[in-house]
N, C-alpha and C positions, 0 to 999 in steps of 0.2 A: 471487589475490582470488575466482578461483571455487571456491577450499575453504572460504569464508568463511559461517559460516553464513547471515547476513544475505545474504545472495544466494541461497543456495538457497532460503533460505525465502521470500524473495521471490520469484524465480519461479515456488515453489510456489505464493502468491498468484494472481500474474498467470494462471497455468493454469489455477488456479481460480476465478477471476472471471470471462473472456472466455468460458466455456461457460456458467455461469448468465446473465450478462446479457444474451446469446443467448436466453436462453428466455420474456426480460421479453413482458409484452406489446405487441404493433406501437406504442400510443400510448409506452410509456416508451424505446421503443427509441432514440429521438433525443435523448430528457432523460436519464431516468435512466443507464439503459444505458449510453449513449456519453459521458456525463462519469465513471461510478466506472470505467472503461474504461479513458478517458485520464490520469485521477490515478493508476491503478495504474502504467500502462507510464513517468507522468512521472515516480513516484518510485522508481520502477527505472533509469529512464534517471540521475536523479540522485546514487544510489548509486553508481554504474556512473565517472559525471563526479567524484566525491569521491573514489574508489581512485588515478584517474590526477592526482589536482590538489595541491597542497602551497603552501597550506595550506588542508586540505579543509572548516574549519567554517564558513563561510559555506555552502556549497555543502549539507552537512548539515543546518545551520537550516533551509534552502528546501526540504530533502529530511524534515525531522520537521514542516511547515508542511505540505506536500502529502499526508502520512500522518495526519494530522489532519482535513481535508479530505473522503478517503478514509474516514476511520473514522465520520466526521459525515455523509455519504451512504446509506453501510453502514446503519447504524440506521435512518436516514430509509424503508430501502427495505423493510427489518421492520416501521414504522410506515406503511409502505403498501401491506404485503402481496405485496412482490413477493420478498420472500425471508419461507422458514418460519422458523419459530422455533429449527430443528435446523441451519438452512443461515447463518444468521444465529451460528447460538452454535458453530459452526466457523470462521467468517470471522473471528469476533470475538476467536477463542483464537489463532489466525494475527497478526491485527494487534499483538492482544498482547505478542507474542513478539517480534514484527520492533520494536517501538516500544521493547523491552527492551535489543534490540540494539543498535538505534540510537542509546538513549540511554548505551548505553557507550561507541561509537564514539565520540560526541558529548565524552564527559566525557576520553577519551585524548589526544585531538586539541586538547582544551583545557588541558591539564594539560603539552602537550611543548613 
């Protein structure tokens, strides 16, 4: 499980998101920062659960929904100027790659 690219890329995402959101202005720490941190950690937890379940399809679908929430809230942070365009571009690339890996995992369990 730990060698799979989706787990290492998700770990990198969570490790990037937490320090970035801690820098948010005080009035957003308990709103956007907390929401994004919880969604990132919940997404990672769902992937770990899916790795231990058979069948994993339902858990992966929940992870996909969680990733969509995270993607939407990250974009909102750009619009609210909580992230710079460069930070947004970096995290958007991470989310796209993780989404691609998750889609592949979903297709593999659906065909099994």
